[in-house]
Backbone and ligand atoms as CSV (ligand in chain L), in Angstrom:
chain,resi,resn,atom,element,x,y,z
A,1,UNK,N,N,-20.687,8.896,3.635
A,1,UNK,CA,C,-19.302,8.740,3.246
A,1,UNK,C,C,-18.418,8.683,4.541
A,2,UNK,N,N,-17.418,7.753,4.311
A,2,UNK,CA,C,-16.579,7.547,5.505
A,2,UNK,C,C,-15.096,7.654,4.896
A,3,UNK,N,N,-14.185,8.311,5.633
A,3,UNK,CA,C,-12.852,8.452,5.212
A,3,UNK,C,C,-11.913,7.764,6.094
A,4,UNK,N,N,-10.769,7.387,5.619
A,4,UNK,CA,C,-9.724,6.672,6.330
A,4,UNK,C,C,-8.280,7.071,5.841
A,5,UNK,N,N,-7.394,6.994,6.830
A,5,UNK,CA,C,-5.934,7.412,6.512
A,5,UNK,C,C,-5.098,6.165,6.786
A,6,UNK,N,N,-4.089,6.102,5.983
A,6,UNK,CA,C,-3.135,4.947,6.204
A,6,UNK,C,C,-1.690,5.352,6.010
A,7,UNK,N,N,-0.731,4.772,6.697
A,7,UNK,CA,C,0.710,5.074,6.528
A,7,UNK,C,C,1.457,3.933,6.777
A,8,UNK,N,N,2.626,3.727,6.060
A,8,UNK,CA,C,3.531,2.590,6.357
A,8,UNK,C,C,4.874,3.043,5.837
A,9,UNK,N,N,5.903,2.319,6.459
A,9,UNK,CA,C,7.317,2.487,6.093
A,9,UNK,C,C,7.999,1.177,6.162
A,10,UNK,N,N,8.712,0.784,5.170
A,10,UNK,CA,C,9.551,-0.354,5.206
A,10,UNK,C,C,11.109,-0.142,4.825
A,11,UNK,N,N,11.987,-0.868,5.490
A,11,UNK,CA,C,13.405,-0.740,5.113
A,11,UNK,C,C,13.723,-1.389,3.796
A,12,UNK,N,N,14.621,-0.797,3.064
A,12,UNK,CA,C,15.176,-1.379,1.825
A,12,UNK,C,C,16.318,-2.333,2.176
A,13,UNK,N,N,16.216,-3.483,1.575
A,13,UNK,CA,C,17.311,-4.571,1.915
A,13,UNK,C,C,17.615,-5.281,0.642
A,14,UNK,N,N,18.893,-5.563,0.525
A,14,UNK,CA,C,19.445,-6.189,-0.726
A,14,UNK,C,C,18.857,-7.680,-0.664
A,15,UNK,N,N,18.687,-8.159,-1.980
A,15,UNK,CA,C,18.219,-9.519,-2.137
A,15,UNK,C,C,16.672,-9.603,-2.125
A,16,UNK,N,N,16.007,-8.424,-1.937
A,16,UNK,CA,C,14.461,-8.470,-1.845
A,16,UNK,C,C,14.029,-7.961,-3.246
A,17,UNK,N,N,12.835,-8.346,-3.697
A,17,UNK,CA,C,12.209,-7.779,-4.906
A,17,UNK,C,C,11.459,-6.568,-4.433
A,18,UNK,N,N,11.479,-5.336,-5.016
A,18,UNK,CA,C,10.706,-4.293,-4.747
A,18,UNK,C,C,9.343,-4.233,-5.421
A,19,UNK,N,N,8.362,-4.355,-4.433
A,19,UNK,CA,C,6.955,-4.322,-4.924
A,19,UNK,C,C,6.235,-3.123,-4.467
A,20,UNK,N,N,5.655,-2.404,-5.308
A,20,UNK,CA,C,4.915,-1.184,-4.921
A,20,UNK,C,C,3.444,-1.244,-5.590
A,21,UNK,N,N,2.462,-1.279,-4.836
A,21,UNK,CA,C,1.097,-1.456,-5.302
A,21,UNK,C,C,0.946,-2.577,-6.191
A,22,UNK,N,N,1.676,-3.662,-5.887
A,22,UNK,CA,C,1.678,-5.002,-6.617
A,22,UNK,C,C,2.434,-4.959,-7.863
A,23,UNK,N,N,3.243,-3.965,-8.163
A,23,UNK,CA,C,4.061,-3.868,-9.379
A,23,UNK,C,C,5.571,-4.091,-8.983
A,24,UNK,N,N,6.188,-4.920,-9.809
A,24,UNK,CA,C,7.668,-5.058,-9.483
A,24,UNK,C,C,8.370,-3.892,-10.172
A,25,UNK,N,N,9.033,-3.132,-9.252
A,25,UNK,CA,C,9.813,-1.992,-9.729
A,25,UNK,C,C,11.310,-2.371,-9.657
A,26,UNK,N,N,11.981,-2.413,-10.812
A,26,UNK,CA,C,13.441,-2.870,-10.762
A,26,UNK,C,C,14.304,-1.883,-9.918
A,27,UNK,N,N,15.037,-2.513,-9.025
A,27,UNK,CA,C,15.907,-1.672,-8.166
A,27,UNK,C,C,16.918,-2.621,-7.555
A,28,UNK,N,N,17.902,-2.064,-6.923
A,28,UNK,CA,C,19.043,-2.842,-6.314
A,28,UNK,C,C,18.635,-3.617,-5.105
A,29,UNK,N,N,17.598,-3.053,-4.474
A,29,UNK,CA,C,17.158,-3.801,-3.258
A,29,UNK,C,C,15.562,-3.778,-3.243
A,30,UNK,N,N,14.890,-4.476,-2.297
A,30,UNK,CA,C,13.592,-4.494,-2.139
A,30,UNK,C,C,13.200,-4.179,-0.664
A,31,UNK,N,N,11.822,-4.149,-0.390
A,31,UNK,CA,C,11.374,-3.785,0.918
A,31,UNK,C,C,11.296,-4.957,1.763
A,32,UNK,N,N,11.968,-4.898,2.964
A,32,UNK,CA,C,11.955,-5.919,3.944
A,32,UNK,C,C,10.575,-6.052,4.535
A,33,UNK,N,N,10.324,-7.198,5.221
A,33,UNK,CA,C,9.037,-7.289,5.886
A,33,UNK,C,C,8.712,-8.771,6.051
A,34,UNK,N,N,7.761,-9.006,6.819
A,34,UNK,CA,C,7.241,-10.351,7.063
A,34,UNK,C,C,6.571,-10.879,5.853
A,35,UNK,N,N,5.681,-9.993,5.206
A,35,UNK,CA,C,5.017,-10.369,3.919
A,35,UNK,C,C,5.923,-9.955,2.805
A,36,UNK,N,N,5.347,-9.514,1.658
A,36,UNK,CA,C,6.164,-9.169,0.571
A,36,UNK,C,C,6.773,-7.742,0.665
A,37,UNK,N,N,6.290,-7.041,1.695
A,37,UNK,CA,C,6.876,-5.740,2.078
A,37,UNK,C,C,6.204,-4.607,1.281
A,38,UNK,N,N,5.063,-4.921,0.640
A,38,UNK,CA,C,4.551,-3.956,-0.334
A,38,UNK,C,C,3.866,-2.723,0.518
A,39,UNK,N,N,4.658,-1.720,0.724
A,39,UNK,CA,C,4.339,-0.608,1.616
A,39,UNK,C,C,3.086,0.235,1.279
A,40,UNK,N,N,2.911,0.294,-0.181
A,40,UNK,CA,C,1.789,1.022,-0.641
A,40,UNK,C,C,0.495,0.273,-0.321
A,41,UNK,N,N,0.537,-1.096,-0.704
A,41,UNK,CA,C,-0.627,-1.881,-0.380
A,41,UNK,C,C,-1.071,-1.822,1.074
A,42,UNK,N,N,0.039,-1.881,1.965
A,42,UNK,CA,C,-0.282,-1.883,3.397
A,42,UNK,C,C,-0.930,-0.536,3.887
A,43,UNK,N,N,-0.423,0.543,3.335
A,43,UNK,CA,C,-0.980,1.852,3.592
A,43,UNK,C,C,-2.387,1.940,3.135
A,44,UNK,N,N,-2.777,1.345,1.960
A,44,UNK,CA,C,-4.106,1.451,1.313
A,44,UNK,C,C,-5.047,0.492,2.287
A,45,UNK,N,N,-4.452,-0.678,2.716
A,45,UNK,CA,C,-5.388,-1.634,3.499
A,45,UNK,C,C,-5.711,-0.935,4.825
A,46,UNK,N,N,-4.549,-0.287,5.440
A,46,UNK,CA,C,-4.871,0.335,6.671
A,46,UNK,C,C,-5.889,1.579,6.650
A,47,UNK,N,N,-5.766,2.273,5.564
A,47,UNK,CA,C,-6.770,3.396,5.288
A,47,UNK,C,C,-8.224,2.797,5.164
A,48,UNK,N,N,-8.269,1.688,4.439
A,48,UNK,CA,C,-9.670,1.041,4.280
A,48,UNK,C,C,-10.141,0.550,5.616
A,49,UNK,N,N,-9.379,-0.008,6.396
A,49,UNK,CA,C,-9.802,-0.642,7.630
A,49,UNK,C,C,-10.160,0.513,8.580
A,50,UNK,N,N,-9.369,1.696,8.528
A,50,UNK,CA,C,-9.728,2.827,9.357
A,50,UNK,C,C,-11.026,3.381,8.911
A,51,UNK,N,N,-11.308,3.568,7.660
A,51,UNK,CA,C,-12.465,4.148,7.145
A,51,UNK,C,C,-13.741,3.345,7.632
A,52,UNK,N,N,-13.568,1.956,7.641
A,52,UNK,CA,C,-14.655,1.024,7.971
A,52,UNK,C,C,-14.795,0.928,9.404
A,53,UNK,N,N,-13.871,1.604,10.231
A,53,UNK,CA,C,-13.977,1.357,11.639
A,53,UNK,C,C,-13.546,-0.048,12.107
A,54,UNK,N,N,-12.566,-0.660,11.393
A,54,UNK,CA,C,-12.321,-2.016,11.629
A,54,UNK,C,C,-10.851,-2.239,12.194
A,55,UNK,N,N,-10.214,-1.058,12.743
A,55,UNK,CA,C,-8.932,-1.221,13.352
A,55,UNK,C,C,-7.779,-1.017,12.564
A,56,UNK,N,N,-6.733,-1.861,12.535
A,56,UNK,CA,C,-5.579,-1.772,11.631
A,56,UNK,C,C,-5.076,-3.126,11.242
A,57,UNK,N,N,-4.235,-3.003,10.253
A,57,UNK,CA,C,-3.600,-4.197,9.488
A,57,UNK,C,C,-3.053,-5.175,10.369
A,58,UNK,N,N,-2.340,-4.692,11.452
A,58,UNK,CA,C,-1.703,-5.565,12.392
A,58,UNK,C,C,-2.686,-6.575,13.187
A,59,UNK,N,N,-3.858,-6.105,13.262
A,59,UNK,CA,C,-4.891,-6.915,14.026
A,59,UNK,C,C,-5.318,-8.130,13.168
A,60,UNK,N,N,-5.194,-8.003,11.848
A,60,UNK,CA,C,-5.667,-9.165,11.012
A,60,UNK,C,C,-4.436,-9.921,10.435
A,61,UNK,N,N,-3.385,-9.172,10.078
A,61,UNK,CA,C,-2.208,-9.804,9.403
A,61,UNK,C,C,-0.956,-9.469,10.158
A,62,UNK,N,N,-0.900,-10.038,11.361
A,62,UNK,CA,C,0.223,-9.717,12.220
A,62,UNK,C,C,1.570,-10.064,11.584
A,63,UNK,N,N,2.592,-9.292,11.861
A,63,UNK,CA,C,3.860,-9.603,11.239
A,63,UNK,C,C,4.648,-10.591,12.098
A,64,UNK,N,N,4.001,-11.261,13.054
A,64,UNK,CA,C,4.593,-12.346,13.843
A,64,UNK,C,C,3.810,-13.608,13.438
A,65,UNK,N,N,2.831,-13.578,12.675
A,65,UNK,CA,C,1.978,-14.746,12.368
A,65,UNK,C,C,2.616,-15.469,11.177
A,66,UNK,N,N,3.100,-16.833,11.479
A,66,UNK,CA,C,3.766,-17.459,10.394
A,66,UNK,C,C,2.966,-17.605,9.138
A,67,UNK,N,N,1.500,-17.610,9.174
A,67,UNK,CA,C,0.628,-17.773,8.103
A,67,UNK,C,C,0.976,-16.630,7.042
A,68,UNK,N,N,1.426,-15.411,7.553
A,68,UNK,CA,C,1.658,-14.348,6.615
A,68,UNK,C,C,3.150,-14.126,6.086
A,69,UNK,N,N,3.871,-15.163,6.491
A,69,UNK,CA,C,5.471,-15.012,6.074
A,69,UNK,C,C,5.464,-15.140,4.502
A,70,UNK,N,N,6.001,-14.179,3.883
A,70,UNK,CA,C,6.110,-14.159,2.504
A,70,UNK,C,C,4.881,-13.983,1.676
A,71,UNK,N,N,3.762,-13.551,2.438
A,71,UNK,CA,C,2.485,-13.484,1.829
A,71,UNK,C,C,2.412,-12.328,0.824
A,72,UNK,N,N,1.621,-12.508,-0.298
A,72,UNK,CA,C,1.430,-11.414,-1.219
A,72,UNK,C,C,0.480,-10.404,-0.549
A,73,UNK,N,N,0.874,-9.090,-0.498
A,73,UNK,CA,C,0.026,-8.125,0.041
A,73,UNK,C,C,-1.347,-8.060,-0.599
A,74,UNK,N,N,-1.466,-8.522,-1.953
A,74,UNK,CA,C,-2.667,-8.381,-2.604
A,74,UNK,C,C,-3.706,-9.338,-1.915
A,75,UNK,N,N,-3.228,-10.400,-1.277
A,75,UNK,CA,C,-4.035,-11.256,-0.486
A,75,UNK,C,C,-4.723,-10.506,0.666
A,76,UNK,N,N,-3.866,-9.592,1.380
A,76,UNK,CA,C,-4.443,-8.758,2.452
A,76,UNK,C,C,-5.577,-7.873,1.927
A,77,UNK,N,N,-5.324,-7.394,0.745
A,77,UNK,CA,C,-6.234,-6.549,-0.030
A,77,UNK,C,C,-7.607,-7.214,-0.206
A,78,UNK,N,N,-7.508,-8.490,-0.849
A,78,UNK,CA,C,-8.604,-9.223,-1.021
A,78,UNK,C,C,-9.447,-9.511,0.263
A,79,UNK,N,N,-8.745,-9.872,1.347
A,79,UNK,CA,C,-9.433,-10.123,2.622
A,79,UNK,C,C,-10.133,-8.807,3.143
A,80,UNK,N,N,-9.396,-7.690,3.015
A,80,UNK,CA,C,-9.950,-6.385,3.380
A,80,UNK,C,C,-11.251,-6.141,2.620
A,81,UNK,N,N,-11.275,-6.324,1.281
A,81,UNK,CA,C,-12.353,-6.072,0.493
A,81,UNK,C,C,-13.604,-6.960,0.910
A,82,UNK,N,N,-13.253,-8.164,1.323
A,82,UNK,CA,C,-14.344,-9.083,1.777
A,82,UNK,C,C,-14.903,-8.427,3.038
A,83,UNK,N,N,-14.092,-7.950,3.947
A,83,UNK,CA,C,-14.640,-7.340,5.243
A,83,UNK,C,C,-15.424,-6.107,4.943
A,84,UNK,N,N,-15.074,-5.404,3.954
A,84,UNK,CA,C,-15.880,-4.110,3.591
A,84,UNK,C,C,-17.248,-4.574,3.153
A,85,UNK,N,N,-17.285,-5.563,2.182
A,85,UNK,CA,C,-18.404,-6.072,1.675
A,85,UNK,C,C,-19.462,-6.481,2.662
A,86,UNK,N,N,-18.909,-7.185,3.748
A,86,UNK,CA,C,-19.659,-7.640,4.867
A,86,UNK,C,C,-20.340,-6.547,5.595
A,87,UNK,N,N,-19.541,-5.301,5.656
A,87,UNK,CA,C,-20.153,-4.128,6.275
A,87,UNK,C,C,-21.024,-3.314,5.323
A,88,UNK,N,N,-21.125,-3.807,4.123
A,88,UNK,CA,C,-21.907,-3.071,3.039
A,88,UNK,C,C,-21.285,-1.708,2.755
A,89,UNK,N,N,-19.961,-1.772,2.576
A,89,UNK,CA,C,-19.234,-0.608,2.154
A,89,UNK,C,C,-18.473,-0.760,0.882
A,90,UNK,N,N,-18.439,0.149,0.046
A,90,UNK,CA,C,-17.588,0.034,-1.226
A,90,UNK,C,C,-16.659,1.268,-1.241
A,91,UNK,N,N,-15.635,1.066,-2.057
A,91,UNK,CA,C,-14.668,2.120,-2.137
A,91,UNK,C,C,-15.131,3.205,-3.197
A,92,UNK,N,N,-15.042,4.441,-2.731
A,92,UNK,CA,C,-15.365,5.576,-3.562
A,92,UNK,C,C,-14.175,5.984,-4.375
A,93,UNK,N,N,-12.988,6.175,-3.571
A,93,UNK,CA,C,-11.727,6.512,-4.354
A,93,UNK,C,C,-10.501,6.386,-3.256
A,94,UNK,N,N,-9.437,6.180,-3.964
A,94,UNK,CA,C,-8.123,6.014,-3.210
A,94,UNK,C,C,-7.029,7.075,-3.635
A,95,UNK,N,N,-6.557,7.763,-2.738
A,95,UNK,CA,C,-5.420,8.697,-3.048
A,95,UNK,C,C,-4.223,8.285,-2.213
A,96,UNK,N,N,-3.036,8.282,-2.980
A,96,UNK,CA,C,-1.824,7.740,-2.284
A,96,UNK,C,C,-0.676,8.658,-2.491
A,97,UNK,N,N,0.328,8.552,-1.686
A,97,UNK,CA,C,1.547,9.135,-1.884
A,97,UNK,C,C,2.628,8.143,-1.549
A,98,UNK,N,N,3.675,7.854,-2.480
A,98,UNK,CA,C,4.670,7.069,-2.292
A,98,UNK,C,C,6.036,7.954,-2.137
A,99,UNK,N,N,6.676,7.744,-1.007
A,99,UNK,CA,C,7.907,8.625,-0.744
A,99,UNK,C,C,9.102,7.746,-0.860
A,100,UNK,N,N,9.922,8.001,-1.887
A,100,UNK,CA,C,11.131,7.276,-2.111
A,100,UNK,C,C,12.201,8.232,-2.760
A,101,UNK,N,N,13.372,8.022,-2.206
A,101,UNK,CA,C,14.438,8.822,-2.857
A,101,UNK,C,C,14.996,8.076,-4.076
A,102,UNK,N,N,15.053,6.736,-3.944
A,102,UNK,CA,C,15.526,5.882,-4.999
A,102,UNK,C,C,14.650,4.526,-4.983
A,103,UNK,N,N,14.246,3.949,-5.958
A,103,UNK,CA,C,14.483,4.441,-7.386
A,103,UNK,C,C,13.465,5.517,-7.681
A,104,UNK,N,N,13.741,6.267,-8.772
A,104,UNK,CA,C,12.838,7.279,-9.258
A,104,UNK,C,C,11.505,6.548,-9.787
A,105,UNK,N,N,10.400,7.062,-9.322
A,105,UNK,CA,C,9.109,6.300,-9.600
A,105,UNK,C,C,8.260,6.893,-10.592
A,106,UNK,N,N,8.617,8.118,-11.060
A,106,UNK,CA,C,7.831,8.839,-12.082
A,106,UNK,C,C,7.411,7.984,-13.252
A,107,UNK,N,N,8.271,7.123,-13.707
A,107,UNK,CA,C,7.984,6.368,-14.849
A,107,UNK,C,C,7.205,5.065,-14.579
A,108,UNK,N,N,6.885,4.866,-13.316
A,108,UNK,CA,C,6.163,3.590,-12.784
A,108,UNK,C,C,4.824,3.988,-12.328
A,109,UNK,N,N,4.517,5.340,-12.216
A,109,UNK,CA,C,3.256,5.767,-11.525
A,109,UNK,C,C,2.037,5.142,-12.218
A,110,UNK,N,N,2.042,5.221,-13.530
A,110,UNK,CA,C,0.857,4.746,-14.442
A,110,UNK,C,C,0.616,3.211,-14.093
A,111,UNK,N,N,1.761,2.479,-14.130
A,111,UNK,CA,C,1.650,0.988,-13.818
A,111,UNK,C,C,1.041,0.737,-12.406
A,112,UNK,N,N,1.583,1.467,-11.461
A,112,UNK,CA,C,1.135,1.288,-10.129
A,112,UNK,C,C,-0.324,1.680,-9.974
A,113,UNK,N,N,-0.629,2.734,-10.519
A,113,UNK,CA,C,-2.090,3.171,-10.575
A,113,UNK,C,C,-3.000,2.142,-11.085
A,114,UNK,N,N,-2.637,1.560,-12.226
A,114,UNK,CA,C,-3.509,0.531,-12.848
A,114,UNK,C,C,-3.594,-0.744,-11.979
A,115,UNK,N,N,-2.375,-1.076,-11.437
A,115,UNK,CA,C,-2.391,-2.293,-10.492
A,115,UNK,C,C,-3.196,-2.141,-9.245
A,116,UNK,N,N,-3.061,-0.884,-8.577
A,116,UNK,CA,C,-3.872,-0.713,-7.374
A,116,UNK,C,C,-5.368,-0.716,-7.802
A,117,UNK,N,N,-5.794,-0.155,-8.885
A,117,UNK,CA,C,-7.125,-0.142,-9.407
A,117,UNK,C,C,-7.623,-1.523,-9.541
A,118,UNK,N,N,-6.879,-2.296,-10.179
A,118,UNK,CA,C,-7.205,-3.641,-10.362
A,118,UNK,C,C,-7.372,-4.556,-9.122
A,119,UNK,N,N,-6.338,-4.353,-8.288
A,119,UNK,CA,C,-6.466,-5.156,-6.908
A,119,UNK,C,C,-7.671,-4.765,-6.129
A,120,UNK,N,N,-8.052,-3.480,-6.209
A,120,UNK,CA,C,-9.212,-3.136,-5.316
A,120,UNK,C,C,-10.501,-2.916,-6.125
A,121,UNK,N,N,-10.492,-3.373,-7.341
A,121,UNK,CA,C,-11.730,-3.444,-8.172
A,121,UNK,C,C,-12.270,-2.106,-8.511
A,122,UNK,N,N,-11.368,-1.135,-8.779
A,122,UNK,CA,C,-11.840,0.273,-9.148
A,122,UNK,C,C,-11.557,0.593,-10.498
A,123,UNK,N,N,-12.047,1.597,-10.983
A,123,UNK,CA,C,-11.733,2.133,-12.260
A,123,UNK,C,C,-10.415,3.059,-12.146
A,124,UNK,N,N,-9.706,3.223,-13.087
A,124,UNK,CA,C,-8.471,3.867,-13.119
A,124,UNK,C,C,-8.483,5.365,-12.556
A,125,UNK,N,N,-9.724,5.960,-12.783
A,125,UNK,CA,C,-9.957,7.308,-12.433
A,125,UNK,C,C,-10.269,7.458,-10.929
A,126,UNK,N,N,-10.448,6.322,-10.253
A,126,UNK,CA,C,-10.728,6.274,-8.850
A,126,UNK,C,C,-9.520,6.041,-7.961
A,127,UNK,N,N,-8.425,5.888,-8.590
A,127,UNK,CA,C,-7.096,5.673,-7.844
A,127,UNK,C,C,-6.185,6.784,-8.245
A,128,UNK,N,N,-5.351,7.310,-7.333
A,128,UNK,CA,C,-4.312,8.288,-7.732
A,128,UNK,C,C,-3.140,7.973,-7.012
A,129,UNK,N,N,-1.999,8.107,-7.717
A,129,UNK,CA,C,-0.761,7.658,-7.079
A,129,UNK,C,C,0.207,8.941,-7.369
A,130,UNK,N,N,0.711,9.412,-6.242
A,130,UNK,CA,C,1.778,10.562,-6.330
A,130,UNK,C,C,3.060,10.048,-5.836
A,131,UNK,N,N,4.169,10.409,-6.509
A,131,UNK,CA,C,5.470,9.944,-6.120
A,131,UNK,C,C,6.335,11.161,-5.659
A,132,UNK,N,N,6.833,11.047,-4.540
A,132,UNK,CA,C,7.644,12.209,-4.057
A,132,UNK,C,C,9.027,11.687,-3.388
A,133,UNK,N,N,10.000,12.558,-3.349
A,133,UNK,CA,C,11.216,12.263,-2.652
A,133,UNK,C,C,11.080,12.785,-1.222
A,134,UNK,N,N,11.999,12.506,-0.417
A,134,UNK,CA,C,12.055,13.080,0.975
A,134,UNK,C,C,13.167,14.196,1.080
A,135,UNK,N,N,13.460,14.741,-0.060
A,135,UNK,CA,C,14.532,15.813,-0.162
A,135,UNK,C,C,15.745,15.456,0.605
A,136,UNK,N,N,16.166,14.163,0.423
A,136,UNK,CA,C,17.498,13.744,1.174
A,136,UNK,C,C,17.371,13.630,2.614
A,137,UNK,N,N,16.179,13.845,3.209
A,137,UNK,CA,C,16.219,13.887,4.690
A,137,UNK,C,C,15.829,12.546,5.328
A,138,UNK,N,N,16.394,12.196,6.443
A,138,UNK,CA,C,15.957,10.997,7.138
A,138,UNK,C,C,16.269,9.700,6.327
A,139,UNK,N,N,15.858,8.482,6.888
A,139,UNK,CA,C,16.112,7.301,6.331
A,139,UNK,C,C,15.511,7.106,4.920
A,140,UNK,N,N,14.259,7.644,4.633
A,140,UNK,CA,C,13.788,7.698,3.369
A,140,UNK,C,C,14.778,8.499,2.407
A,141,UNK,N,N,15.112,9.597,2.832
A,141,UNK,CA,C,15.977,10.531,1.957
A,141,UNK,C,C,17.290,9.952,1.622
A,142,UNK,N,N,17.739,9.066,2.659
A,142,UNK,CA,C,19.091,8.441,2.547
A,142,UNK,C,C,19.009,7.055,1.664
A,143,UNK,N,N,17.718,6.827,1.211
A,143,UNK,CA,C,17.567,5.688,0.326
A,143,UNK,C,C,17.502,4.302,1.080
A,144,UNK,N,N,17.343,4.413,2.415
A,144,UNK,CA,C,17.314,3.209,3.285
A,144,UNK,C,C,15.936,2.714,3.401
A,145,UNK,N,N,14.915,3.470,3.030
A,145,UNK,CA,C,13.495,3.022,3.328
A,145,UNK,C,C,12.558,3.687,2.376
A,146,UNK,N,N,11.400,3.123,2.165
A,146,UNK,CA,C,10.284,3.745,1.381
A,146,UNK,C,C,9.057,3.834,2.179
A,147,UNK,N,N,8.484,4.941,2.165
A,147,UNK,CA,C,7.105,5.131,2.929
A,147,UNK,C,C,6.014,5.377,2.024
A,148,UNK,N,N,4.802,5.118,2.494
A,148,UNK,CA,C,3.656,5.457,1.633
A,148,UNK,C,C,2.474,5.919,2.563
A,149,UNK,N,N,1.649,6.797,2.033
A,149,UNK,CA,C,0.414,7.222,2.654
A,149,UNK,C,C,-0.770,7.051,1.853
A,150,UNK,N,N,-1.840,6.874,2.409
A,150,UNK,CA,C,-3.154,6.669,1.614
A,150,UNK,C,C,-4.367,7.279,2.407
A,151,UNK,N,N,-5.199,7.849,1.573
A,151,UNK,CA,C,-6.519,8.329,2.107
A,151,UNK,C,C,-7.584,7.691,1.198
A,152,UNK,N,N,-8.545,7.208,1.835
A,152,UNK,CA,C,-9.648,6.494,1.055
A,152,UNK,C,C,-10.963,7.101,1.434
A,153,UNK,N,N,-12.022,6.960,0.645
A,153,UNK,CA,C,-13.441,7.301,0.959
A,153,UNK,C,C,-14.167,6.072,0.558
A,154,UNK,N,N,-15.079,5.768,1.624
A,154,UNK,CA,C,-15.986,4.610,1.411
A,154,UNK,C,C,-17.511,5.136,1.315
A,155,UNK,N,N,-18.253,4.430,0.633
A,155,UNK,CA,C,-19.729,4.735,0.658
A,155,UNK,C,C,-20.536,3.526,0.994
A,156,UNK,N,N,-21.710,3.685,1.533
A,156,UNK,CA,C,-22.698,2.482,1.712
A,156,UNK,C,C,-23.117,2.014,0.429
A,157,UNK,N,N,-23.078,0.774,0.403
A,157,UNK,CA,C,-23.562,0.026,-0.895
A,157,UNK,C,C,-25.074,0.174,-0.984
L,1,MG,MG,MG,3.819,-2.779,6.352
């Protein structure tokens, strides 16, 4: 068994679509970023790369590389799954925390969980999504950004 941790934060910006775990969550702004800004998928991808001993997301999908401008983060997930397969590793489970003051995510957790499970080819019981606020503190608490954390476990195929 191998474990990995991932963290990411993106600023909220008007005129962007808010995507979390591949799910469109209606809000007045979305996450800025070179790609689609899906902070949760980025945290999961980083955790997977870490667990596999493969470095970090920036090494493969640099935010200065024009190839990834506007890219769907689910594509990063697909590429990461292919790298895991090559190393004969499969995902045992994924646990995540999304930290957002606004919008309230409680009603979206189920959809996000199903979407993350689908993207990474897992059963619904192998993905967990927790939603928290930042108690009004810092940029996340002020509603200027959304952060995400992920922990994953991999097993040898
Ligand atoms: Mg990111």
